[in-house]
C-alpha positions, 0 to 999 in steps of 0.5 A: 495466469499468463495471457496464453493461459487466459486465451486457452481457457476462453477458447475452451469455453467458446468451443462448448458454446459453438457445439451448442449452436451446431453439430459436426454434421451441420459443419459437414454440410457446408459447401467449403467442407467439400472443396479441394484444399490448397496445399501449403507446401506446394505454394511455399515451394512455388518460385513465383511466390514470395514465401510470405504468409501474409496476415490479416489481424485487427488487434493483438493482446500486446499491441491493442488495435492495430488496424480496424479500418480496412476490409479483409477482402481488400487486404487479402486480395492485395496480399495475394497480388503482391505475391503471398504464398498463403494468407493467415486470417485471425478468427479469435474474437475476444483477443484478436478481434477476428471472426470466422466470417473474416476467413469465409470472406477471404476464401471467396475472393482468393485462390491461395491457401488460407490459414485459420489463425486461432488456438486449437484446443478441440477436434471440433475446431478443425472440422469447423476450419474445413467448413469455413474454407480454411486450407491450413490449421495452426497447432501451437505446441505450447497449448497442447500435449504431444498426444493432442498434437498428433491426434489433431494433425492426423484429423487435419490430414484426413480432411485434406488440411495442411498443418502448421506446427508452431514451436517456441523452443527445442523442448516443444519441437522435440515433444510435438513433432510427428509424421502428420505435420506439414510445416514447422513454424518457429514463433519468435514471440514468446506467447507468455510475455510477448517479447520477441527475438529472431534469434529463436528461429536461428537457434532452431534452424539446424534442429528441425528435420530436413523433411519438414519445410520451416517458416519463421513467425513474428518479429519480421519487419526488415527485408534484411531479416528475411534474407538472413532467414533464407540463408539459414534455411527457412522456406517461409515467413509469417508477417502480419503486424508489419503490414497491418499497422499501415493504412494500406497493408497490401502496398506495405507488402509490395514495398517490402517484397521489392526490397527482398 
């Protein structure tokens, strides 16, 4: 069993546990469930923004603890002031040291879209994402069937959430893309062995249909890489570890943006 399989298996257990704690009706009563969401595509197209989806991530399975000394409020507001088009907040507990409370805290102090970065395996998580203040959900093609991807994206759309579809290769793109997806993300990190290569994005750049905005994820640590990806047609870039591994992630982003 690879790391992705382990994460998905644990995530299914978490969903069962969450359903015992509260119902869909409970989630629908939250204040955030009724707020108007920010649209990811609008912010990626905004010329005053950088196109960067800046991530708050304390830990990863491949690197261990990255940064557990900074607050989500401090980092995310710093990212926003540095020109982030959106924020990504990890809510997985066991493998990434995240929590739903991190997204709730980030939502209270920011006025840009927030991605709930997690492994979606059940519709319940999508409703939960809306209830805690997310604007965007992540659908990882490697975790889902084509039918699940379409069903989850359709539900997200009905709730006013944007959907970021994450693919790792042409085969995943071919079977998972559907009319309810807003943005296609190419993850340069192989989730099975955690190796990285930006070539993954470059190879898929021409095959993603033009009606979808596209972003590149992972393995982006050099401003020159962003310039190259922009030339290849990418509209956004999800960057987390490169900023989070420093003592001041927001300043790291400001320094990075100055060189783009």
